[in-house]
C-alpha positions as CSV (number, residue, x, y, z in Angstrom):
1,M,101.0,85.4,18.7
2,L,99.6,88.2,16.5
3,R,100.9,90.8,19.0
4,I,104.4,89.2,18.9
5,N,104.3,89.0,15.1
6,F,103.4,92.7,14.9
7,L,106.1,93.6,17.3
8,L,108.6,91.5,15.5
9,I,107.8,93.2,12.2
10,L,107.8,96.7,13.6
11,S,110.9,96.4,15.6
12,T,112.8,94.5,12.9
13,I,112.1,97.4,10.5
14,L,113.3,99.8,13.2
15,L,116.4,97.7,13.8
16,V,117.2,97.4,10.1
17,S,117.1,101.2,9.9
18,A,119.4,101.4,12.9
19,C,121.8,98.8,11.5
20,T,122.5,101.0,8.5
21,S,124.1,103.5,10.9
22,K,127.8,104.0,11.4
23,S,128.1,101.6,14.3
24,P,130.9,99.0,13.7
25,P,130.1,95.3,14.0
26,Q,131.2,93.7,17.2
27,V,134.0,91.2,17.0
28,F,133.0,87.6,17.6
29,E,134.1,86.5,21.0
30,E,134.6,82.8,21.8
31,N,133.1,83.4,25.2
32,S,129.7,84.3,23.7
33,H,128.7,80.6,23.7
34,E,129.7,80.3,27.4
35,A,127.6,83.4,28.3
36,F,124.6,82.0,26.4
37,L,125.0,78.7,28.3
38,E,125.0,80.6,31.6
39,L,121.9,82.5,30.6
40,A,120.2,79.3,29.5
41,R,120.9,77.7,32.9
42,N,119.9,80.6,35.0
43,S,117.0,82.3,33.2
44,N,113.4,81.5,32.5
45,I,113.6,82.2,28.7
46,E,110.2,82.3,27.0
47,L,111.2,84.1,23.8
48,L,114.5,83.3,22.2
49,F,116.2,85.1,19.3
50,V,118.9,83.2,17.5
51,G,120.9,84.6,14.6
52,D,123.7,86.7,13.3
53,S,124.6,90.4,13.4
54,I,121.0,91.6,12.8
55,T,119.9,89.7,15.9
56,D,123.1,90.5,17.8
57,R,122.6,94.3,17.4
58,W,119.5,94.3,19.5
59,R,122.1,94.5,22.3
60,N,123.3,97.9,21.2
61,V,121.7,99.9,18.4
62,G,118.3,98.1,19.0
63,R,118.5,98.2,22.8
64,P,115.7,100.7,23.4
65,V,113.3,98.7,21.3
66,W,114.5,95.4,22.9
67,D,114.0,96.8,26.4
68,K,110.6,98.2,25.7
69,Y,109.0,95.4,23.7
70,F,111.0,92.1,24.2
71,A,112.6,92.2,27.7
72,P,109.2,92.1,29.4
73,L,108.4,88.9,27.4
74,K,111.3,87.1,29.2
75,A,113.4,87.3,26.0
76,A,117.0,86.2,25.4
77,N,119.3,87.2,22.5
78,F,121.6,84.5,21.3
79,G,122.7,86.4,18.2
80,I,126.4,86.6,17.2
81,D,127.7,89.1,14.7
82,G,129.1,87.2,11.7
83,D,127.5,83.8,12.6
84,N,126.5,81.3,10.0
85,T,124.3,78.2,9.9
86,Q,127.2,75.8,10.8
87,R,128.1,77.7,14.0
88,V,124.4,78.2,15.0
89,L,123.8,74.4,14.5
90,W,126.9,73.7,16.7
91,R,125.8,76.1,19.4
92,M,122.3,74.6,19.5
93,Q,123.8,71.0,19.7
94,N,126.0,72.1,22.5
95,G,123.8,73.3,25.3
96,E,122.2,76.6,24.3
97,L,118.7,75.0,24.2
98,V,119.0,73.3,27.6
99,G,117.7,74.6,30.9
100,Y,114.5,76.4,30.0
101,K,111.2,75.9,28.0
102,S,110.7,78.7,25.5
103,K,107.3,79.5,24.0
104,L,108.7,81.1,20.8
105,I,112.1,80.9,19.1
106,V,112.8,83.5,16.4
107,L,115.5,82.3,13.9
108,M,117.1,84.4,11.3
109,I,120.4,83.0,9.9
110,G,121.9,82.4,6.5
111,T,123.1,85.7,5.0
112,N,126.7,85.0,6.1
113,N,126.7,81.7,4.2
114,I,125.8,83.3,0.8
115,N,129.4,83.7,-0.4
116,S,130.5,80.2,0.6
117,N,127.5,77.9,0.3
118,S,124.8,77.1,-2.3
119,S,121.2,77.9,-1.7
120,V,120.5,74.2,-1.2
121,E,123.2,74.0,1.4
122,I,122.0,77.1,3.3
123,A,118.4,75.9,3.4
124,D,119.6,72.4,4.5
125,G,121.7,73.9,7.3
126,I,118.6,75.9,8.5
127,R,116.6,72.7,8.2
128,L,119.1,71.0,10.5
129,I,118.9,73.9,13.0
130,L,115.1,73.6,13.0
131,L,115.4,69.9,13.8
132,E,117.7,70.7,16.7
133,L,115.2,73.3,18.0
134,K,112.4,70.8,17.9
135,K,114.5,68.2,19.6
136,H,115.5,70.4,22.6
137,Q,112.4,72.7,22.7
138,P,109.6,70.5,21.5
139,L,106.8,72.7,22.8
140,S,108.2,75.9,21.3
141,K,106.8,77.6,18.2
142,V,109.5,78.8,15.8
143,L,109.3,81.9,13.7
144,L,111.7,81.4,10.8
145,L,112.6,84.8,9.2
146,G,113.6,85.0,5.6
147,I,117.0,86.4,4.8
148,F,116.8,90.2,4.3
149,P,117.5,91.6,0.8
150,R,121.1,92.8,0.1
151,G,122.3,95.5,-2.2
152,L,120.7,98.8,-3.0
153,Q,119.1,97.8,-6.3
154,A,116.6,95.1,-7.0
155,S,119.0,93.9,-9.7
156,D,121.8,93.2,-7.2
157,P,123.0,89.6,-7.8
158,Y,122.5,88.7,-4.1
159,R,118.8,89.3,-4.4
160,S,118.2,86.3,-6.8
161,S,120.1,84.0,-4.5
162,I,118.2,85.3,-1.4
163,H,114.9,84.9,-3.2
164,D,115.8,81.3,-4.0
165,I,116.9,80.5,-0.4
166,N,113.7,82.1,1.0
167,L,111.5,80.0,-1.2
168,K,113.3,76.9,0.2
169,L,112.9,78.2,3.7
170,A,109.2,78.9,3.2
171,A,108.8,75.2,2.3
172,L,110.2,74.3,5.8
173,A,107.2,75.9,7.6
174,D,104.3,73.6,8.6
175,D,102.2,76.5,10.0
176,K,101.7,74.5,13.2
177,Q,105.0,74.7,15.0
178,I,107.2,76.4,12.4
179,F,106.1,79.6,10.8
180,F,107.9,81.5,8.0
181,L,107.9,85.3,7.5
182,D,109.7,87.1,4.8
183,I,109.9,90.7,5.9
184,G,112.0,91.6,2.9
185,S,109.5,90.5,0.2
């Protein structure tokens, strides 16, 4: 687990650097869910990443890091650019957790909810996702990642909201099955 945590931190830092590049975000495609269902049915997924654009971009700008460090761990990427807690919850309730037994699920979601939901609503949406993960993947550990800071300055208004959300997310961890890591703190 320590090796995976170290790799997650290192490669997430590398990916965040890469994501600030010029590459345009991918357009959400309705068939992503169908592709994930197919992967769930036909793969032995042991390490699952679920999230939004930061997770999704492992497929393109983060590909070399993914291929080197995560692919050998039987990893799958169920990230969708622009996704929010509501859509992730729906996807988890509609088959993306069926057909395999993961050892670790890495969840990072919530940043795309900030302009439309309160901190309480965002944390509650993530709580519901965690319940769904436990329901369908009861033996899996979950690494819940805090929302990354936004804005260039520490005084950016998003920072306060993100800090509040991350405090609520930290309280969801039991350090037995669900672990919290705030890389941006």
